[in-house]
N, C-alpha and C positions, 0 to 999 in steps of 0.2 A: 284872866290867866296868860301867862307868857312863856317864851320858849328861851328865856336867857340862859338857864342851865343847859340845855341841849345845843345852844350855839357856842357856848363856851367849850363844852367837850368836843365838838366838832372841829373847832379851831384849835384845841389843845391850850386853851387860856384859862388861868387859874382865877378863882373869884377874888383872890388877894390882890392879883395884878390888876384886875378890873377895879376893883375898890380904891387903889392907890391912883389910878389914871382919872377917876371920876371925883376923888378927894371926899370919899365917903368911908364909913366904916366898913370894916369886913362884914360885921353883923347886918348891916343894912343890906348889902349886895347878897349876902346870904339869904336873907328873908325873901329879896326879890327872886332869886334862883328857885327857892322853894315855894314860890308863890304864897307866901305867908303874908306878903306886902306887895302892892304894886307901885312901880315907880311913877311919877307924874309924867305928864306929856313930854315936857321939855327934858326930865332925866332919860325918858324912853328913846329920845331923838339923840341924845348924848352917849347912851350906851350903844345905838346903832352906829353911830359915826366912830367911836372908839373901835368897835368890832368890825367895822368896815362892811356892814350890812344895811340892807334897808330896814327901816323901823318896822315895816309890815311882816318882815322875816322873824321879828321878835314876837309877834302875836300869834294866838291860837284862834282860828275861827271856831265859833260855837255853833 
């Protein structure tokens, strides 16, 4: 599980913008945001860098 959707909302960033920055399809980012699919570790770090957060901030502790 991840907090990508929450962080995008907190920062006022759209999924479409993130998809473009990551060179990923909108559908892929949307699946990440809805926790239907989890990004690879490499992509998680890329997402964190683009959003200006620590990768740990994108994870949910279980």
